[in-house]
N, C-alpha and C positions, 0 to 999 in steps of 0.2 A: 468370712462374713462379720460384720459388725454386729456386737451385741450389747444391750443396754440392760443393767441391772437395776431395778425398781423394787420399792417397798410394798406390801401389800395394800397399804392405804393410797399410794401413788398410782398403782394397776388401778383399784378401782375409781379413783377419781378419772384417770384417763379414759377406763371403760364407760364411765357415767356421760364424760363429753362425747365419745363418739357415739353413744346410742342418741344423746341430745342432737347432735349433727344429723345423723343418719334421718332422725324421727322429723327434724326440720326440713331435709332435703326431701323426703319421700312425699312430706305432706305439701310442699309446695309443688312438686310435679303433680300431685292428685288433683290439686286446687287448680291448676294450669289445664290438667285435662279435660276437667268437668267444666271449667269456664268456656274454653274453646269448643267443648261439645255442645253446650248451649247454643252458641253463636252458630255451629255448624246445622244444627237442625232448624235455627231461624232461617240462614241464608241458602241451606243447602248446595254450599260451594264445594266441589270435590278436592278442591286445594286443602281446605280445613279437614277433609278425611284424612288426606296425606298426613297433613300435620298431626293429627290426632295419633295416627300410626306411627309416626315418630317419636312422639311424646311418650307413648306407652312402650314402643320398643326401647327405649332409652332408660326407662325405669325399670323395666324387666330386667335389662341387662345390669345395670347397677344394682339391683336387688340380688341377682344371680352372685355378682362378683364379689360381695361383701359376705357371701357365705349364708345369707337370710333363706335363699329358696333351699339350700342343703338341710339348713336345721330345722326349717317349718314345713316344707311342701313335699321333700323327697327325701327325707334323712337316712334312707336305706340304702341309697343308689349312688354311688360314686360315679359310675359309668354314665347314668342318665344326667347327673350334675354337669359332667364334662361335656357331653353332648348338648346341652342346654346352653352352655357358657357360649359355645361355637354357633350354634342356632340363632342367639340373641346378637351374638356379634356381628353376624351377617345380616340379620333382618334390620338393625339400628341403620346402618348406612343404606340398605336397600330402600328403607321407609324415606330416608332423607334425599336421596337420587330422586325419588318418586315426586316428593313434596316441592324440590328445586325444579324439576321439568315441568311441573304443573304452575308453580308459582310465577315462573319467568316465561312461560309459554315457550319452553323451547322447542315444540314441534311445530311452531310458526317461523323459526329461525331456520333460514335454508342453508346456512353454513355448517361450521366445524363444531359448533355449540351443540346442534342438535343431534350431530353423530356421536360426540363424546357423551353427552347423556344417555343415548341408547347404548352405546359402549358399557359405561358405567352399571347402568340398568342391568344388562345381561351378566355382566362381570359378577354382582353381587348375587345374581339367582344362582350361577354357577358356585360361587362360594357356598351357598346355603345348600345347595345339593350335594356339596364335596364333604361336609360335615359328617355325613353319614357312611362315606367310603374312604376317605384320607385319614391319614395320621393327625392327632389332635394338634402337635406342634406345628405340623406344616400347613394345616388349614388357617392356624393363629397367625403365623408368618404372611400367608398369602392374604388374610383378610385386614391386617394391621397395614400391608403395605397398599391394597386397592383403597383401604379408607383413606390414608394419608393423602394420596393421589384426589382422592374425591372430594376431602376438604381443603385441598387446594385448589381442585377447580371449581369449588363454591365460592371461594375467595375470589378467583379470578372472574368468575361471572359478576360477583357483586361488582368491582371495578368497572367491568365491562360496560355494564346497563347503567353505572352511575354515570360514567363520561358520557353515554348517549341520552343523558337527561332525565332518568327515571329517577325520581326521588327516593322511591322506597326501597331503591338499590344500596342507597348509603346506609341504611341501619343493617341490611341484608349484609353487604360487604365486611361491616362491622363485627356482626355476629361470628360469622366464618374466621375471620382475623383473630379475634379473642379466643375460640376455641382452638385454632391451631396454636396459637402462644401457650395455652395450658396442655396441649398433648405433647409439645417440645418440653416442658417443664416435667411432666411427668416422665418422658423417656429419658431427659436428663437422670432423674433418680433412679429409675430402674436399672440404668446402665452405670450407675456408680459414679457419674460424672459430677453430681451435686447431693450435698448430705440433706436425707430427710427433713423435711419442715411441714407446718400444718399445711401449707399451701400446696406444695409437691405432692405430699400424700393424698390430697384429697382434689387432685388438679382435674381429673376427668369429671368427677361430679360438680365441680366448681365450673367449669369449662362449659361441661353440656346445660348447666341450669342457666348461665349467662346467655348461651348462645340460644337457647329455647325461648327465653324472653325477648331477646332482639329480634328474633323472627316473629315472634308474634305482634312486637311493636312493626316491624316492617311490614308483616300482614296488614296492620291496622292502616299504614301509611297508604298500602295499595289501595285498599277499601276506599279511602278518603278521597284519592287521586279519581278513581274510578267515578266516585259520586262528583267531584268537582267537574269532572268531562261530561257527565249526564246535565249536570246543572248547566253548564257553558252550552252545551248542545241544545237544550231546552230555550235558554236565553236567546239563541242565534235564531231557533225557530220562532219566538215570540218575535224578534225584530223584523222577520222576513214577513211574518204574518201582519204586523203593523203596516209594513209598507204596502202589502198588497191590500190592505183595507182600505188604502186611500183611494184608489182607482178602480179595485178589481174586487169589488164585494161579491159579484155574481161567482167569479172564479172560486173565491175563498167559501162562498156557500157550497158549493158544488165539491170542492175538496173535503169540506167538513163533513160532507154526506158520505163522501166515499172512504173518508176516515172512520167514519161510525160504523159503516156496513162492514169494513175490514175488520173493525173490533168484534164486531158481533159474529163474524165469521170465525174469528180467532179463537173467540171466547167457546165457540159451538163446538171447535175442532178439539179443545183442550178437555171436553168433557164426554165427547160422542167417540165410539169406533167408528174408525173410516171405512171399514167393509160392510158392516151391519146397520150403522146408524143408532144401534145403542147406546146407553152410556156406558164409559168405560170404567176399569176396575178402581182407577184413582177417585172420580167422583161417585162411584158406587160406594165406596168405604167413608166419604163424607156423608153421605144420605143414610147411610146404615148408621152411623153414630147418632146422627140426628133423631132418625125415627126410633133408634132403642131408648134414648133418654125421654122423647116424648112418651113411649110406651110405659116408662119407669113411674113419669109424672103422674099418668092417667091410669096407672095400673090395670093395663089393657094388653090384651094377648099381642104378640109378634110372631110372625112364621118367616122362616128362610127357606128357599128351596135349591138346592143346588143340582143341576143337572148338566150330562154332558151327551154327544153322538157315539152311540155304542160303535167301537170298531171304526173309527175314523179315519185313523192312520191306514187301514187295509184300502177305505175308499179314496184316498188321497194318493195312496202309492200306486192303485191299481188304474185309475182313472184320469191321475193328474190334478195337480194345483188349482187348475181353473176350475174342476169339477166339484174340488173339495171346498173352493170358496162359495160355489152356488149353493152346495151342500148349507153353509153355514149360514147363507142369506135365507134360504128357505127355512130352515128349521128355526133362525130368529123371528121372521114375519109368523110363523105358524103359533110359537109359543106367545108373542106378544098379542095375538088376536084371542088367545084365552084369558086374558086379563081384561075383567070387565071394570073395576073401579078406578077412579083417577088417583087415588094413593096408591095403587100397586104400581110397582116398577120392575125393569128386567134391564140385567145389563151383562154383557161380554166379559167374564172375567179372566179368560185367558185362554187362548187354543181354541178347542172346541168345547170348552167349560162355559156355563151360563149360571145366572144366579137370579133368584125372583125373590122379590121382598114382598111381604102382604102384611100390612097393619093392619089392627084390628081383627086378624082373622086366627081363630083357635086351631088346635091340633085337627080336628075332625074337619074343618073348612079347608084347611092348607091341604090335607090328603084327597078332598075331591078335586082341588085345582090341581095338583100334581096328577093325579089320574086322568083329568081332562087333557093335560098336557101330552102325557105318555101317550093316549091313545088319538091323537091329534097328529103327532110326529110320526106315530106308527103308520097311520093314513096317508103320509106324502110320498108321492110316487112322480116321478120326472122322467124324461128321456135325455139322454146325454150322448150324443154321436153314437146312436143306433143301440145304446144301451138303458136298461131300464134302472133306476136309481131308487133303492127304497132306503130307508131309515128307521132305527130304533131308538130308545135314550134309556138312560138309568138316570134315577130320580132317588135324591136323598132331601128327607123333609125334618126340619125340626122347629118346635113351636115353643114358646116361652112366655111368662108374665114375668118381665125383670123384677129381679128382687134388690139392684143396685145400678148404679149409672153406668158402668165401665164394662159390662159383660158381653159386650156385641161380638168381640171375636169369639168368645166360647160358644156363642150361638150358632156361628159359622161352621166352626169346627165341628160341633155336632151333625151339622146338615151335610158337610164334608165326609165325615165317618159313614153317615147313612147311606150317601152316594157309593161310597166304597163297597158296603155291605151290598147294595144293591147290584153291584157288579160281580161281587164274589158269588151271588146266590143266581147268577144265569143271565143278568142284564136284561133290558126289556121290563123294569118292574120298579116298583116304588116301596122306599122303605123309610118309615116315618117314626118319630119319638119326640118326647118333651126335650127342651134343652135344660 
């Protein structure tokens, strides 16, 4: 094994350069993560999620390989450190495969590409599981072998889709080609075929960094392509519309009305629960934030009521899902009938759980409304295939005069906690408190 003798000053200088390099590397990786996380929050594209998973897995692996994890996070456990090396070694390519399958839409490919993507995904899940049962060196060899196949497959896919005319695939292919080159440089050094140098010593970090940058650019190219396709489709639609306007004004007017009606229905479907006709959770969360901030500005009370059907699973299992659906619809109708004011709103929060929001209602008023709802639900009775169906509800109430703009989630948590207390206290009751 070759050894280098250096002076203490030279060692300090080299150590300083190493720290500067790793500081720059991890700094860039964090910037890339937060930049793409911001984009993910805006576009909500699942492919960006897989990309973020890949970035953070790569960063975690390099952080562990450099010994920083052992030094700062788990300094007392060599066994844990070895295990985490294997875990991150499996997670990084697993995230890469998931990203590639989503980015290139391999599930829409009916040929070998889809099958190979699935095989690699399953293979890396297997590698991840094996980290806890197989010997360290064996898992490492398996992971490196399968990873090399995965990188080569990524390069092949980039070239394949490039040839098929997808412009984003050019940068995609270049990313995997560069990463493959740096992996080879690293392997040549660790096998003793080349002398260590600055590039080969940090080949994995440099390769992963360049690859992730190029993949991010490729992602941007794909977004631009899709934008251009949408613009082209809009232009084509405009041309068709202009042609129709010449002699088919009535047809255009009719189609415009149909489109407006479809948009109206689509908008309604996006905010309504299909079974009960109530607002869905996503729309309720938007309205909750608006009402909470209004109460904050006006220094007024806001009450949230969380409630669900007691023993709903038993009803569902005993009488069937259709009976369960009928229970949900009748429950929703009865609760809605107990809300008297226009600002009051009711939403289906999930499953058999519902939520009521009462702007301008203090704790005493919220308790009255909740008790009225509980009593009305208790009075529900209907026949189902010869059986008499009755229901009760447990109710959690929370009231608050907001002291900040962003405490709406805490208000719901208090109401949900009170709902849990109502269940724990025997069900069919109301538990209330201030938020």
